[in-house]
C-alpha positions in Angstrom: 5.8 88.7 159.3 5.3 85.7 156.9 6.7 87.1 153.7 6.4 85.8 149.8 7.3 87.3 146.9 5.8 86.8 143.4 7.8 85.1 140.6 7.9 83.7 137.3 8.5 80.5 135.9 11.1 82.3 133.5 12.8 84.3 136.4 14.4 80.6 138.0 14.2 78.0 134.9 17.7 78.3 133.3 19.4 80.3 136.2 20.6 78.0 138.9 21.2 80.8 141.2 17.6 82.5 141.0 16.4 79.9 143.7 18.6 80.9 146.5 19.1 84.7 145.4 15.3 84.6 146.2 15.7 82.6 149.5 18.5 85.1 150.4 16.0 87.6 150.3 14.3 86.5 153.5 11.2 85.7 152.3 9.6 82.5 153.2 7.3 81.5 150.4 7.3 82.2 146.6 3.9 83.0 144.8 5.1 80.7 141.4 3.0 81.6 138.2 1.1 78.7 137.1 -1.6 80.8 134.7 -0.9 84.1 133.6 -1.8 86.8 131.4 0.0 88.1 128.2 3.0 90.5 129.6 6.7 91.9 128.4 8.7 91.3 131.5 12.6 92.2 132.3 14.9 89.2 133.4 17.6 91.3 135.1 19.7 88.8 135.8 19.3 85.7 133.7 22.3 84.1 132.2 20.5 84.0 128.7 18.3 86.7 128.4 17.0 89.7 129.5 13.4 90.1 127.7 10.4 87.5 128.0 7.2 88.3 125.8 4.5 85.7 126.8 2.3 86.4 124.0 -0.6 85.2 125.3 -2.6 84.1 128.6 -1.4 80.6 129.3 -0.9 77.8 131.8 2.4 77.0 132.6 1.7 73.2 133.3 0.9 70.5 131.2 -3.2 70.5 131.1 -5.2 67.4 132.0 -7.9 65.6 129.8 -10.9 67.6 131.7 -10.4 70.2 128.9 -11.1 67.3 126.2 -13.8 68.7 123.6 -14.8 71.8 125.4 -14.7 75.1 123.5 -13.2 77.2 125.8 -10.0 75.5 127.4 -6.7 77.2 128.6 -3.7 77.8 126.0 -0.3 76.5 126.1 2.7 78.4 126.6 4.8 79.3 124.0 8.9 79.3 124.2 8.7 81.5 127.0 7.6 78.6 129.5 7.5 75.5 127.6 6.2 71.8 129.2 5.8 72.0 132.7 7.3 75.0 133.4 5.8 75.5 136.4 7.0 72.4 137.8 10.3 72.8 137.1 10.3 76.1 139.0 8.6 74.7 141.7 10.9 72.2 142.3 14.0 74.5 142.0 12.4 76.8 144.8 11.7 74.0 147.5 15.1 72.5 146.6 16.0 75.9 148.2 13.8 75.6 151.3 11.2 78.0 150.0 7.5 77.3 150.2 5.7 77.5 146.9 1.8 78.9 146.3 0.3 79.0 142.8 -0.3 82.4 141.3 -3.2 82.2 139.0 -5.2 84.8 136.5 -8.3 83.9 135.8 -11.2 86.5 134.4 -8.1 88.4 132.5 -7.3 86.8 129.1 -7.1 88.8 125.8 -7.0 85.6 123.7 -10.0 84.0 124.8 -11.9 87.2 123.9 -10.2 87.4 120.4 -11.1 83.9 119.2 -14.0 83.5 121.3 -15.6 87.4 121.2 -19.0 86.2 122.2 -17.6 85.3 125.9 -16.2 89.2 126.5 -18.0 92.2 128.3 -19.6 94.5 125.9 -19.7 98.0 127.2 -22.9 100.4 127.0 -21.8 101.5 123.7 -21.6 98.0 122.0 -17.8 97.8 122.4 -16.1 94.5 123.4 -13.5 94.1 126.1 -11.3 91.0 124.8 -9.5 91.0 127.9 -12.3 90.5 130.2 -14.6 87.6 130.1 -17.8 88.0 131.1 -18.3 86.3 134.6 -22.0 86.2 134.0 -22.0 83.8 131.1 -22.5 79.7 132.2 -20.0 78.6 129.8 -17.5 81.2 131.0 -18.0 80.7 134.7 -17.7 76.8 134.1 -14.2 77.3 132.6 -13.0 79.8 135.1 -14.1 77.3 137.9 -12.0 74.4 136.6 -8.9 76.8 135.5 -8.9 77.7 139.0 -9.0 73.8 140.3 -6.7 73.0 137.9 -4.1 75.4 138.3 -4.2 76.4 141.6 -3.4 72.7 142.9 -0.4 72.0 141.3 2.1 69.0 143.1 4.2 70.6 145.6 2.3 73.7 145.7 0.8 74.5 149.8 -1.6 76.8 148.3 -2.6 79.4 145.9 -3.7 82.9 145.0 -6.4 83.5 143.3 -6.4 87.3 141.3 -8.8 88.6 139.0 -11.9 86.4 140.3 -14.2 88.8 139.5 -15.2 91.2 137.2 -12.9 93.0 134.9 -13.1 96.6 133.3 -11.7 99.3 130.9 -8.7 99.3 133.3 -6.5 97.2 131.5 -3.1 98.3 129.7 -3.0 97.2 126.4 -0.7 97.3 123.5 0.3 101.4 123.2 -2.2 102.2 125.5 -4.2 105.2 124.8 -7.2 105.4 127.4 -5.8 108.0 129.6 -6.9 111.0 128.0 -10.2 111.4 130.2 -10.1 110.7 133.7 -13.0 108.5 134.1 -12.9 108.0 138.3 -14.6 105.3 140.2 -18.0 106.1 138.6 -17.0 106.3 134.9 -15.1 103.2 135.2 -18.0 101.2 136.9 -20.4 102.7 134.3 -18.1 101.8 131.2 -17.7 98.3 133.4 -21.4 97.5 133.0 -21.9 94.7 130.4 -24.3 94.1 128.2 -23.6 90.8 127.2 -26.9 88.3 126.4 -26.4 86.9 129.8 -25.7 90.3 131.4 -28.9 91.8 129.6 -31.2 88.9 130.7 -30.0 89.6 134.3 -30.8 93.0 134.2 -34.0 91.7 133.3 -34.5 89.7 136.4 -33.8 93.0 138.6 -36.6 94.7 136.7 -34.7 96.9 134.2 -34.8 96.8 130.7 -31.5 96.5 129.1 -31.9 98.7 126.1 -32.9 101.6 128.3 -30.1 100.9 130.8 -27.6 101.0 128.1 -29.2 104.3 127.1 -29.1 105.8 130.5 -25.6 104.5 130.7 -24.4 106.2 127.7 -25.6 109.8 128.9 -24.4 109.6 132.1 -21.4 109.4 130.5 -21.3 112.3 128.2 -20.4 115.0 131.1 -17.4 112.6 131.4 -16.1 112.5 127.9 -16.6 116.7 128.3 -14.4 116.6 131.2 -16.9 118.7 133.3 -18.0 115.6 135.9 -17.0 115.3 139.8 -16.5 112.0 141.0 -17.5 111.0 144.3 -17.7 107.4 143.8 -20.5 105.0 144.6 -22.9 108.0 145.2 -22.5 109.6 141.8 -23.2 106.5 140.3 -26.6 106.7 142.1 -27.0 110.4 141.2 -26.4 109.4 137.4 -28.4 106.4 136.9 -30.8 107.1 139.9 -30.6 105.2 143.1 -33.0 101.7 142.2 -31.7 101.5 138.8 -28.1 101.6 140.4 -28.7 99.1 143.3 -30.1 96.5 140.6 -27.3 97.0 138.2 -25.0 96.6 141.4 -27.4 93.5 142.4 -26.9 91.7 139.5 -23.5 91.9 139.6 -22.7 91.2 142.9 -24.2 88.7 143.1 -22.3 86.9 139.9 -19.2 87.7 141.2 -19.9 86.4 145.0 -21.0 83.1 143.8 -18.4 82.6 141.0 -16.0 83.1 144.1 -17.5 80.3 146.4 -17.5 78.0 143.1 -14.1 78.6 142.2 -13.0 78.4 146.0 -15.1 75.2 146.1 -13.5 73.6 143.0 -9.8 74.4 144.6 -10.3 72.8 147.9 -12.5 69.8 146.4 -9.2 69.1 144.6 -6.8 70.1 147.1 -5.3 68.0 150.2 -6.1 68.9 153.4 -4.5 72.1 154.6 -4.3 73.7 151.1 -4.5 77.8 151.6 -6.9 80.0 149.1 -6.3 83.0 148.8 -8.2 85.6 146.8 -6.6 89.2 145.1 -9.4 91.6 146.7 -10.5 95.0 147.1 -12.9 95.8 149.6 -15.3 97.7 147.5 -17.7 95.6 145.8 -18.3 97.5 142.8 -14.4 97.7 141.7 -13.3 95.6 138.8 -9.9 94.7 137.7 -6.9 92.0 138.8 -8.0 92.8 142.7 -11.3 91.8 142.4 -14.3 94.0 144.3 -15.5 91.9 147.2 -17.9 92.4 150.4 -15.1 91.6 153.3 -17.1 89.6 155.1 -18.2 87.3 152.6 -14.9 86.6 151.0 -13.5 85.9 154.5 -16.4 83.3 155.3 -15.5 81.9 152.1 -11.4 82.1 151.4 -9.0 81.9 153.8 -7.9 85.3 153.2 -7.3 88.1 151.0 -4.2 89.9 149.1 -4.4 93.7 149.5 -3.3 96.0 147.2 -1.0 98.3 149.6 1.0 100.3 147.0 -1.2 103.6 147.2 -1.6 103.0 151.2 -2.9 100.6 154.0 -6.2 102.2 154.1 -7.9 99.0 151.9 -6.6 96.6 154.7 -9.2 97.9 157.8 -12.3 96.7 155.9 -10.8 93.5 155.9 -9.8 93.4 159.3 -12.7 94.2 160.7 -14.1 90.9 159.6 -10.8 88.8 160.2 -10.8 85.8 162.3 -7.8 84.7 164.5 -6.6 82.1 161.3 -7.6 84.8 159.0 -4.8 85.9 156.7 -4.3 89.4 155.4 -1.7 89.8 153.1 -0.6 93.3 152.4 0.9 93.6 149.0 3.9 96.1 148.2 5.3 96.6 145.2 9.1 96.8 145.3 10.1 97.8 141.7 11.3 101.3 141.4 10.6 101.5 138.3 7.2 100.4 138.5 6.2 103.2 141.0 7.3 100.9 143.9 9.3 101.9 147.0 11.7 99.4 148.5 13.4 101.5 150.7 10.4 102.2 152.7 9.6 98.4 153.0 10.6 98.2 156.9 8.1 101.4 157.9 5.3 100.3 155.3 5.2 96.7 156.7 4.4 98.9 160.3 1.9 100.4 159.4 0.2 97.7 157.2 0.8 95.5 160.6 -1.5 98.4 162.8 -4.1 97.9 160.0 -4.4 94.4 160.8 -2.0 92.7 158.0 -0.5 89.4 159.2 1.5 89.0 156.1 3.5 90.5 153.3 3.4 90.2 149.4 6.6 91.8 147.6 6.1 92.6 143.9 8.1 91.3 142.2 11.6 89.5 142.8 11.9 88.5 139.3 11.5 92.0 138.0 13.2 94.1 140.5 16.8 95.6 140.1 19.4 94.2 142.3 19.7 97.6 144.0 15.7 97.2 144.7 16.8 93.7 146.4 19.2 94.5 148.3 16.9 97.2 149.9 14.0 94.5 150.2 16.6 92.4 152.0 17.4 94.8 154.5 13.9 95.5 155.5 13.2 92.3 155.5 16.2 91.7 158.2 
């Protein structure tokens, strides 16, 4: 199976041995970050550093003039990825015989929310989520679409993987995160992700809902969760708490905004890309799910993109709904964490690959070659061998 490992530019730049070390894993490709959110990352083998602190969401290449005069625009990186850090790393990786695809983070940007709070998701209590741009707002949609095209189609890249191309909700690890005290479950996460910014309030109105009444209903529905008294059966629980017609109306609004943004972003990438450029989305086959793996309708997303990257750290079940709608040339990439310290299991990668193939996977993604220990990488080499 064709295999790609995720890599940051700082894993490569300044470490001459990195490209050949990644190639020696037995992978065919690297998925290299070109636009990424804030993070603190280990660099266990770099000759000059051990920790990189990416202080804010940024692009790792020089932007072009499409952003001139615009209020919403990507931020350049600081000293963790200066200049054309992506281009420098991509060239070194290609010289080592590896294909390079871009890794683009979209609707996940805490600095954007901090500097432009009106762009953020607003929950039923009036709390803003600065890490979560509201994908219903026209200006935000335009920004995300243009960012997708520019960050995806970098010189020398043969394809892209678009992450967070959909709704983001509460589930976001923030600095010194203290949000795990109450288990919200799928239903609670959905209710806490419902946005009440002006654009979404108007959208609910188009669905026949009064936004103020809806917010009050959501707050009432969440009360049992704060007391730790609610069960959670996913969407049926949302329907029970809101009432089926109201639940369906909220989902119709959100699904439409996500679907049309995905269509627009993929179309923009294709318009900017050379022929044969591959476009994949990081995706979850349940449309009301939020986060880095955007909730999508499998049939729809596979009619728009060339395939999907599916989280498989908790098992391979999420592959099956996509496999039902796959064409012969569809890419279904099973994404496994191979960093033991982050809950990964590189020692079972060979067996996991067999299970993924049985569920319809055609490729593998390995998270994350730059973060893994030497022992983890040795297990990956053995599994791929």
